[in-house]
C-alpha positions as CSV (number, residue, x, y, z in Angstrom):
1,X,-15.6,-7.4,-1.3
2,X,-12.2,-7.6,-3.1
3,X,-9.2,-7.6,-0.8
4,X,-5.8,-7.2,-2.4
5,X,-2.6,-8.3,-0.7
6,X,0.9,-7.0,-1.4
7,X,4.2,-6.4,0.3
8,X,4.6,-3.5,2.7
9,X,5.6,-0.2,1.2
10,X,7.0,2.8,3.0
11,X,3.9,4.8,1.9
12,X,1.7,2.5,4.1
13,X,3.4,3.7,7.3
14,X,1.0,6.4,8.3
15,X,-2.1,4.3,7.7
16,X,-0.7,1.4,9.7
17,X,0.4,3.7,12.5
18,X,-3.2,4.8,12.8
19,X,-4.5,1.2,12.8
20,X,-2.0,0.3,15.5
21,X,-2.9,3.3,17.6
22,X,-6.6,2.3,17.5
23,X,-6.0,-1.4,17.9
24,X,-4.0,-1.1,21.1
25,X,-6.1,1.9,22.4
26,X,-3.1,4.1,23.0
27,X,-5.3,7.2,23.2
28,X,-6.9,5.8,26.4
29,X,-3.8,6.3,28.4
30,X,-1.9,9.0,26.6
31,X,-2.4,12.4,25.0
32,X,-3.0,12.3,21.2
33,X,0.6,13.4,20.5
34,X,2.1,10.7,22.7
35,X,-0.3,8.1,21.4
36,X,0.9,8.8,17.9
37,X,4.5,8.5,19.0
38,X,3.8,5.2,20.8
39,X,2.3,3.8,17.7
40,X,5.3,4.9,15.7
41,X,7.7,3.2,18.2
42,X,5.7,0.0,18.0
43,X,5.5,-0.1,14.2
44,X,9.1,0.9,13.6
45,X,10.2,-1.8,16.1
46,X,8.1,-4.5,14.3
47,X,9.7,-3.4,11.0
48,X,13.1,-4.3,12.3
49,X,11.9,-7.9,12.8
50,X,10.4,-9.5,9.6
51,X,11.3,-11.4,6.5
52,X,7.7,-11.5,5.1
53,X,5.1,-8.8,4.8
54,X,1.6,-8.6,3.5
55,X,-0.6,-5.5,3.6
56,X,-4.4,-5.8,3.0
57,X,-5.9,-3.2,0.7
58,X,-9.7,-2.7,0.5
59,X,-11.2,-0.1,-1.9
60,X,-7.8,1.5,-2.3
61,X,-7.3,1.8,1.5
62,X,-4.8,0.1,3.8
63,X,-6.8,-2.0,6.2
64,X,-4.4,-4.5,7.7
65,X,-0.9,-6.0,7.9
66,X,0.9,-9.2,8.9
67,X,4.6,-9.6,9.4
68,X,6.3,-12.9,9.8
69,X,10.0,-13.6,10.6
70,X,12.1,-16.5,9.5
71,X,14.6,-16.1,12.3
72,X,17.5,-17.8,10.5
73,X,17.2,-15.6,7.4
74,X,16.5,-12.3,9.2
75,X,18.6,-9.3,8.4
76,X,17.5,-5.8,9.5
77,X,18.3,-3.0,7.1
78,X,20.1,-0.1,8.8
79,X,17.5,2.3,7.7
80,X,14.8,0.4,9.6
81,X,16.9,0.3,12.8
82,X,17.6,4.1,12.4
83,X,13.9,4.8,12.1
84,X,13.2,2.8,15.3
85,X,15.9,4.7,17.2
86,X,14.5,8.0,15.9
87,X,11.0,7.1,17.0
88,X,12.2,6.0,20.5
89,X,14.2,9.3,21.0
90,X,11.1,11.3,19.9
91,X,9.0,9.5,22.5
92,X,11.6,10.2,25.2
93,X,11.5,13.9,24.5
94,X,8.5,14.4,26.8
95,X,7.9,13.4,30.4
96,X,4.6,11.7,29.4
97,X,6.5,9.8,26.7
98,X,9.1,8.6,29.2
99,X,6.4,7.5,31.6
100,X,4.4,5.5,29.1
101,X,7.6,4.0,27.6
102,X,8.0,2.2,30.9
103,X,4.8,0.3,30.0
104,X,6.5,-0.7,26.8
105,X,9.5,-1.9,28.7
106,X,7.4,-3.9,31.0
107,X,5.5,-5.6,28.2
108,X,8.8,-6.5,26.4
109,X,10.2,-7.9,29.6
110,X,7.0,-10.0,30.1
111,X,7.2,-11.3,26.5
112,X,10.8,-12.4,27.0
113,X,9.9,-14.2,30.3
114,X,7.1,-16.1,28.4
115,X,9.6,-17.1,25.7
116,X,12.2,-18.2,28.2
117,X,9.8,-20.2,30.4
118,X,8.4,-21.9,27.4
119,X,11.7,-23.7,27.0
120,X,11.4,-24.0,23.2
121,X,13.4,-22.6,20.3
122,X,11.2,-21.6,17.4
123,X,12.4,-21.1,13.8
124,X,9.8,-18.4,13.1
125,X,7.7,-15.7,14.7
126,X,4.5,-13.8,13.8
127,X,5.9,-10.3,14.5
128,X,2.8,-8.1,13.8
129,X,-0.8,-8.7,13.0
130,X,-3.3,-5.9,12.9
131,X,-6.6,-5.2,11.1
132,X,-8.5,-1.9,11.1
133,X,-11.4,-1.9,13.5
134,X,-13.9,-0.8,10.8
135,X,-13.0,-3.9,8.8
136,X,-13.2,-6.6,11.4
137,X,-15.6,-9.4,10.8
138,X,-15.1,-9.3,7.0
139,X,-12.6,-12.1,6.9
140,X,-9.5,-9.9,6.3
141,X,-7.7,-11.3,9.3
142,X,-8.1,-14.8,8.0
143,X,-6.8,-13.9,4.6
144,X,-3.7,-12.3,6.1
145,X,-3.2,-15.2,8.4
146,X,-3.4,-17.7,5.6
147,X,-0.8,-15.7,3.6
148,X,1.5,-16.0,6.6
149,X,0.8,-19.8,6.8
150,X,1.6,-20.1,3.1
151,X,4.9,-18.3,3.6
152,X,5.8,-20.6,6.6
153,X,5.0,-23.7,4.4
154,X,7.0,-22.4,1.5
155,X,10.0,-21.7,3.8
156,X,9.6,-25.2,5.4
157,X,9.1,-23.6,8.9
158,X,7.4,-26.3,10.9
159,X,6.2,-24.1,13.7
160,X,6.1,-20.5,14.9
161,X,5.0,-18.4,17.9
162,X,3.5,-15.0,18.7
163,X,2.9,-12.8,21.7
164,X,-0.6,-11.4,22.4
165,X,-2.6,-10.2,25.4
166,X,-6.1,-9.4,26.7
167,X,-6.1,-6.0,24.9
168,X,-6.4,-7.9,21.6
169,X,-8.9,-10.4,20.1
170,X,-6.6,-13.3,21.2
171,X,-9.5,-15.8,20.7
172,X,-8.9,-15.4,16.9
173,X,-5.6,-17.3,17.2
174,X,-7.4,-20.3,18.9
175,X,-9.9,-20.3,16.1
176,X,-7.0,-20.6,13.7
177,X,-5.7,-23.7,15.5
178,X,-3.0,-22.0,17.6
179,X,-2.3,-23.3,21.1
180,X,-1.8,-21.1,24.2
181,X,1.4,-22.3,26.0
182,X,2.0,-19.9,28.9
183,X,0.3,-16.9,30.4
184,X,1.3,-14.2,32.8
185,X,-0.8,-11.5,34.7
186,X,0.5,-8.0,35.2
187,X,-1.0,-4.9,36.8
188,X,-0.1,-1.5,35.3
189,X,-0.6,1.9,36.9
190,X,-2.1,4.0,34.2
191,X,-3.2,7.6,34.9
192,X,-3.5,6.7,38.6
193,X,-5.7,3.7,37.9
194,X,-4.7,0.1,38.1
195,X,-5.2,-2.0,34.9
196,X,-4.8,-5.8,35.0
197,X,-3.8,-7.6,31.8
198,X,-2.9,-11.1,30.9
199,X,-0.1,-11.9,28.4
200,X,0.2,-15.0,26.3
201,X,2.5,-16.9,24.1
202,X,0.8,-19.0,21.4
203,X,2.3,-21.4,19.0
204,X,1.3,-23.3,15.9
205,X,2.6,-26.4,14.2
206,X,0.6,-26.4,11.0
207,X,2.9,-28.6,8.9
208,X,4.0,-31.2,11.5
209,X,3.2,-34.7,10.5
């Protein structure tokens, strides 16, 4: 198996949108059209928040991405911000879109609470990390994660953080040496059913003495 890594290209967007849609199970609580719009909002939002990107290519196919952000060096291109706003407005065009967007808002609020209650200022963030479900277990996640670590070391960023939750394989981060700092529980009402999730902030100090 030969995995190639390169920077993110605009041509990767549709493949990554599909990976995100599947990874976070958007089709389980939204129609296909709205699930696609949700994935677009999430991906365009992540693309406003990075200074380093690596996309994994296997047999010519996009199978994963990692985005890291050196906060002090971050500058968001206007085109990326415009794409994010366009995606959000498209989501808001339908009643279903407006309803599921409330979930997004809740998650963002929980993430900010986790960061605030952690009482620590980080120089860097892991802004997005996703691997296609059909390629999990092949070591692609580890390859992408190591690429981000190499970037952090090169930039002399001594620690970084990320948000994750129980909808993801959060155990992966513990296997990579990250530490869970704070967690919060939240109950969502999705299609008339209650869904309980836990949200976490993890951090990593790989280069501290």
